[in-house]
C-alpha positions in Angstrom: 5.6 -38.5 27.0 8.5 -40.2 28.7 10.4 -43.5 28.1 10.4 -45.5 24.9 7.7 -45.9 22.2 6.6 -49.6 21.9 10.2 -50.6 22.7 11.4 -49.3 19.4 12.2 -45.6 19.9 13.8 -43.6 22.6 12.5 -40.1 22.9 15.4 -37.6 23.2 13.8 -34.1 23.3 10.9 -32.0 22.1 11.5 -30.4 18.7 8.4 -28.3 18.4 4.7 -28.0 18.9 1.9 -26.8 16.6 -1.9 -26.9 16.2 -1.9 -30.5 15.1 0.4 -32.0 17.7 4.0 -32.1 19.1 7.1 -33.3 17.4 9.9 -35.2 19.2 13.4 -36.2 18.3 13.8 -39.9 18.8 16.4 -42.7 18.2 15.6 -46.0 16.7 16.9 -48.5 19.2 17.4 -51.3 16.7 18.9 -49.3 13.8 20.6 -46.5 15.9 19.0 -43.9 13.5 17.5 -40.6 14.4 13.8 -40.0 13.6 11.2 -37.3 14.1 8.1 -38.6 15.9 4.9 -36.6 15.6 2.3 -37.1 18.3 -1.3 -36.5 17.3 -4.6 -37.0 19.0 -6.2 -37.5 15.6 -7.0 -41.0 14.4 -5.3 -41.8 11.0 -7.3 -44.2 8.9 -5.6 -47.1 7.2 -5.9 -45.4 3.8 -4.1 -42.4 5.1 -1.3 -44.5 6.6 -0.9 -46.4 3.3 -0.7 -43.1 1.4 1.9 -41.7 3.8 4.1 -44.8 3.4 3.9 -44.6 -0.4 5.2 -41.0 -0.6 8.7 -40.9 -1.8 10.4 -37.7 -3.0 13.7 -36.0 -2.2 11.8 -32.9 -1.1 9.7 -34.9 1.4 10.7 -36.6 4.6 10.5 -40.3 4.5 7.7 -41.9 6.6 9.0 -44.9 8.5 6.0 -46.0 10.6 2.6 -45.1 12.0 2.1 -46.4 15.6 -1.2 -46.2 17.6 -0.5 -46.3 21.3 -2.0 -44.7 24.5 -5.0 -43.4 22.6 -2.8 -41.4 20.3 -1.3 -41.7 16.8 2.5 -41.4 16.3 4.0 -40.8 12.9 7.6 -41.8 12.7 9.4 -39.8 10.0 12.9 -39.0 8.7 14.6 -36.4 10.9 15.7 -33.5 8.7 18.6 -31.4 10.0 18.7 -27.7 9.1 16.8 -24.5 9.7 13.3 -23.5 8.7 12.8 -20.8 6.1 11.3 -18.7 8.9 14.5 -18.9 10.9 16.5 -18.0 7.8 14.4 -14.9 7.2 14.7 -13.8 10.8 18.5 -14.1 10.5 19.0 -12.6 7.0 15.9 -10.5 6.5 15.2 -11.7 3.0 16.5 -14.1 0.3 18.5 -13.0 -2.7 16.5 -13.0 -5.9 18.3 -15.8 -7.7 18.2 -18.1 -4.6 14.5 -17.3 -4.0 13.6 -18.3 -7.6 15.7 -21.5 -7.2 14.0 -22.5 -4.0 10.6 -21.7 -5.5 11.3 -24.0 -8.4 12.3 -26.7 -5.8 8.9 -26.3 -4.1 7.2 -26.5 -7.5 8.8 -29.9 -8.0 7.6 -31.1 -4.6 4.1 -29.8 -5.1 3.9 -31.2 -8.6 4.7 -34.6 -7.2 2.0 -34.3 -4.5 -0.6 -33.0 -7.0 0.2 -35.8 -9.4 -0.8 -38.5 -6.9 -4.1 -40.4 -7.2 -5.9 -39.1 -5.4 -4.1 -35.7 -5.5 -2.5 -34.6 -2.3 -3.1 -30.8 -1.7 -0.7 -29.6 0.9 -2.8 -26.6 2.1 -0.4 -25.0 4.6 2.6 -23.8 2.7 4.5 -21.3 4.8 8.2 -20.7 5.9 7.7 -22.7 9.2 7.0 -25.8 7.2 10.0 -25.5 4.8 13.4 -26.9 6.0 16.6 -25.6 4.4 19.1 -28.5 4.7 22.8 -28.1 5.1 23.4 -28.6 1.4 21.0 -25.8 0.5 18.1 -28.1 -0.7 14.6 -27.9 0.7 12.3 -30.4 2.5 8.6 -29.8 3.0 7.5 -31.1 6.4 4.2 -31.6 8.3 2.1 -33.6 5.8 -0.7 -34.5 8.2 -3.3 -32.0 7.0 -2.5 -32.8 3.4 -2.9 -36.5 3.8 -6.3 -36.2 5.6 -7.5 -34.1 2.7 -6.3 -36.5 0.0 -8.0 -39.4 1.8 -11.4 -37.7 1.9 -11.7 -37.7 5.7 -11.8 -33.9 6.0 -14.5 -32.5 8.3 -15.8 -29.0 8.4 -14.0 -28.2 11.7 -10.7 -29.4 10.2 -10.0 -26.5 7.8 -6.2 -26.2 7.5 -4.1 -23.1 6.5 -2.4 -20.0 7.8 -3.7 -16.4 7.3 -1.7 -14.6 4.6 -0.7 -17.9 2.9 -4.1 -19.3 2.3 -6.8 -17.9 -0.1 -10.1 -16.7 1.3 -12.1 -19.6 0.0 -9.8 -22.0 1.9 -11.5 -20.8 5.1 -14.9 -21.4 3.7 -14.6 -24.8 1.9 -12.7 -27.9 3.1 -12.6 -29.3 -0.4 -10.5 -27.2 -2.7 -8.0 -27.7 -5.6 -4.4 -27.2 -6.4 -4.7 -23.4 -6.7 -4.7 -23.3 -2.9 -1.1 -24.4 -2.9 -0.3 -22.1 -5.8 -1.6 -19.2 -3.7 0.6 -20.2 -0.8 3.6 -20.6 -3.1 3.2 -17.0 -4.4 3.0 -15.8 -0.8 6.2 -17.6 0.2 8.0 -16.2 -2.9 6.8 -12.7 -2.1 8.0 -13.0 1.6 11.4 -14.4 0.5 11.9 -11.3 -1.8 10.6 -8.7 0.6 11.2 -10.2 4.1 7.6 -9.2 5.0 5.0 -11.5 6.4 2.0 -11.4 3.9 -0.4 -11.8 6.9 0.6 -8.3 8.0 -0.5 -6.7 4.8 1.3 -6.5 1.5 3.3 -3.4 0.6 4.6 -3.0 -2.9 8.4 -3.5 -3.1 10.1 -1.7 -6.0 13.0 -4.1 -5.7 11.0 -7.0 -7.2 11.5 -7.1 -11.0 8.3 -6.7 -13.0 8.3 -10.2 -14.4 8.4 -11.7 -10.8 5.7 -9.3 -9.6 3.5 -10.5 -12.4 4.1 -14.2 -11.4 3.4 -13.4 -7.7 0.2 -11.5 -8.6 -1.1 -14.3 -10.7 -0.4 -16.9 -8.0 -2.2 -14.7 -5.4 -5.2 -13.7 -7.5 -8.4 -13.4 -5.4 -10.4 -15.6 -7.8 -9.4 -19.2 -8.5 -9.8 -18.9 -12.2 -7.4 -16.0 -12.3 -4.6 -18.0 -10.8 -2.3 -20.4 -12.5 -4.3 -23.7 -12.8 -1.4 -26.1 -12.4 1.9 -26.0 -10.6 3.7 -26.7 -13.9 2.4 -23.4 -15.2 4.1 -21.6 -12.3 7.3 -23.6 -13.0 7.2 -22.6 -16.7 6.7 -18.9 -15.8 9.7 -19.0 -13.4 11.9 -20.7 -15.9 11.1 -18.1 -18.6 11.4 -15.2 -16.2 15.2 -14.7 -16.8 14.6 -14.3 -20.5 11.8 -11.8 -19.8 14.1 -9.9 -17.5 16.9 -9.8 -20.0 14.4 -8.6 -22.6 13.2 -5.8 -20.3 16.8 -4.9 -19.5 17.6 -4.6 -23.2 14.5 -2.5 -23.8 15.5 -0.2 -21.0 19.1 0.1 -22.4 17.7 1.0 -25.8 15.5 3.7 -24.3 18.3 5.1 -22.4 20.5 5.1 -25.5 17.9 6.9 -27.5 17.5 9.5 -24.8 21.2 9.9 -24.4 21.6 10.5 -28.2 18.8 13.1 -28.1 20.5 14.8 -25.2 23.9 14.7 -26.9 22.4 16.2 -30.1 21.0 19.0 -28.0 24.4 19.8 -26.5 25.9 19.7 -30.0 23.4 22.1 -31.3 24.2 24.5 -28.5 28.0 24.2 -28.3 29.1 23.8 -31.9 27.9 27.3 -33.0 29.8 28.7 -30.0 33.0 27.2 -31.3 32.5 28.8 -34.7 31.5 32.2 -33.2 28.1 33.8 -33.0 27.2 37.4 -34.0 26.1 39.3 -30.8 22.9 40.3 -32.6 22.0 36.6 -32.8 22.0 36.2 -29.0 19.7 34.9 -27.6 17.8 34.4 -30.9 18.0 33.1 -33.5 21.0 31.3 -32.0 19.0 29.5 -29.3 16.1 28.4 -31.6 17.7 25.2 -32.7 19.1 24.1 -29.3 15.8 24.9 -27.5 13.9 22.9 -30.2 16.2 20.0 -29.7 15.8 20.3 -25.9 12.1 20.2 -26.2 12.4 17.1 -28.4 14.6 15.5 -25.8 12.1 16.2 -23.0 9.3 14.8 -25.2 11.3 11.6 -25.9 11.9 11.3 -22.1 8.2 11.6 -21.3 7.4 9.0 -24.0 10.1 6.5 -23.1 10.0 7.0 -19.3 6.4 8.1 -18.4 6.3 9.6 -14.9 3.9 8.3 -12.3 1.2 10.6 -11.2 2.2 12.5 -8.1 0.1 14.3 -5.6 0.1 18.1 -6.1 0.7 19.9 -2.8 1.8 23.3 -4.1 -0.4 26.3 -3.5 -1.6 28.4 -6.4 1.2 31.0 -6.1 3.8 28.2 -6.1 2.3 26.7 -9.2 3.1 29.9 -11.2 6.5 30.6 -9.6 9.4 28.3 -9.8 11.9 28.8 -7.0 15.6 28.0 -7.7 15.4 25.3 -5.0 13.1 23.1 -7.2 14.7 19.8 -8.1 14.9 18.7 -11.8 16.1 15.5 -13.5 19.8 15.2 -13.3 20.3 15.1 -17.1 18.0 18.2 -17.6 20.1 20.1 -15.0 23.3 19.0 -16.8 21.9 20.2 -20.2 20.8 23.6 -18.7 24.2 24.0 -17.0 26.1 23.5 -20.2 23.7 25.8 -22.1 24.0 28.6 -19.5 27.8 28.3 -19.1 28.3 28.1 -22.9 26.1 31.2 -23.4 28.1 33.2 -20.9 31.4 32.0 -22.4 30.2 32.7 -25.9 29.3 36.3 -25.0 32.6 36.9 -23.2 34.6 35.6 -26.2 32.9 37.3 -29.1 35.6 38.3 -31.5 36.3 41.8 -32.8 35.6 40.7 -36.4 32.0 39.6 -35.6 29.0 41.6 -36.8 27.5 44.0 -34.1 24.1 45.7 -34.2 24.8 49.0 -32.5 21.3 50.3 -32.7 19.9 47.2 -31.0 18.7 47.8 -27.4 20.9 46.0 -24.8 19.2 44.0 -22.0 19.8 44.7 -18.3 20.2 41.7 -15.9 17.5 42.0 -13.2 16.7 39.3 -10.6 13.6 39.0 -8.4 13.6 37.5 -5.0 11.0 36.5 -2.4 10.7 37.6 1.2 13.2 34.9 2.2 15.8 36.2 -0.3 15.4 33.2 -2.7 15.8 33.9 -6.3 12.7 33.2 -8.5 12.1 32.4 -12.1 8.7 33.6 -13.1 6.6 31.7 -15.7 4.9 33.6 -18.5 1.9 35.6 -17.2 2.6 34.5 -13.6 1.4 37.0 -11.0 3.5 37.4 -7.9 1.4 38.5 -4.9 3.6 40.7 -2.7 3.1 40.8 1.0 5.6 43.1 2.6 7.9 44.2 -0.2 9.1 43.3 -3.7 12.8 42.9 -4.1 14.7 43.4 -7.3 18.5 42.9 -7.6 21.0 43.8 -10.3 24.3 42.0 -10.0 27.1 44.5 -10.1 29.1 42.4 -12.5 26.2 42.6 -15.0 26.2 46.3 -15.1 27.6 47.9 -18.3 30.6 50.2 -18.0 30.2 53.8 -17.1 27.3 55.6 -15.5 23.7 54.5 -16.3 20.3 55.7 -15.3 17.8 53.3 -13.7 14.1 53.9 -13.5 11.2 51.4 -12.8 8.1 51.9 -14.8 4.9 50.1 -13.9 1.6 49.8 -15.9 -1.6 48.7 -14.3 -4.5 46.8 -15.9 -6.1 50.0 -17.1 -2.9 51.1 -18.8 -2.0 53.8 -16.3 1.7 54.3 -16.0 3.6 54.7 -12.7 7.3 55.6 -12.6 9.9 55.7 -9.9 12.6 58.3 -9.4 15.7 58.0 -11.5 18.7 56.3 -9.9 22.3 56.9 -11.2 24.5 53.9 -10.9 28.1 53.3 -11.9 29.9 50.0 -11.6 33.1 50.2 -9.6 36.0 48.8 -11.6 38.4 46.5 -9.8 
């Protein structure tokens, strides 16, 4: 298209093209005002034109004129400067949570205005390409052609509108729908703003989305119409109450963490306080460890109740299920508790005073470690069976050996009770 349009507009350049036509930037020759002119081969009826001219909302471009010329229809609209939401996402990846909620509330206001018209105007093609972010940060919803044709009752079977990923399944089957179509699209746009992913490419759960917003998005995008929000004002109400729900969830999480921290602190107290007072050697490990271990078990139980773990796939073989290698990762707080308990126990034994009670007749324990073929130290669970392949390795740390010369002998008993014994080894720790 070259030249002017009915002597009123000068076409400057092509702005874009879509399935429903091309859009040009034009200048009004009489008012010296820029405008967007949409060229369409579709014939707009008089009722549609009247409805277009009646639309007036800050979030919608103004419709200046509708001109029929050269066998085509030209909609002359307000030219909106800015970038599309699609361009914003390509540049920034995603939208910050607060801004995404603010823009979604703006879209709610625009859609509520359209749905409140008589007859209702259902937009049907809500997607980032049709949302303009103006220089002041506010939004404009563009490309109203399909919405107007639906509202005026001129829709034909071959004129289904929508975009995969943003339109519900029934929108591709029926041409006469309801406001939940726009609600579905709104949920898709919000999800894409928060994740940066196009919903048409398949949704993947994003742990960065707060639970309250996830629930809103899931309700908007429910497969069945009856399971979605039924009005745009219900979506707006849910978004407005979302910060309160998030604060409530944050407080609940803080209370849970405080309870868990108190339980962990009490466990440490039960372990460390007796060490400061002094413990008879005959009480180590029991009965001294009974109370701390009971408190630790209670702390673990509280953790499981307050912070239930998600089910994880079990990939360990049977032998690994019964043997815990020292490389296994534990919760940071549990590791900290075990570290304090172990270090405190060693410190307690090394600082036992001369005035404490000793049980000379009690058998002393010998520190023996077991390692696998790779030399990794193992902690065996009760009744666990280690299946040896080439050899079984036992180690006794030299610093754990008692003073003087000792005799070492390994005695094994099979399932029938038969005893096997090794030769006797004489070992003496070398004093530094």
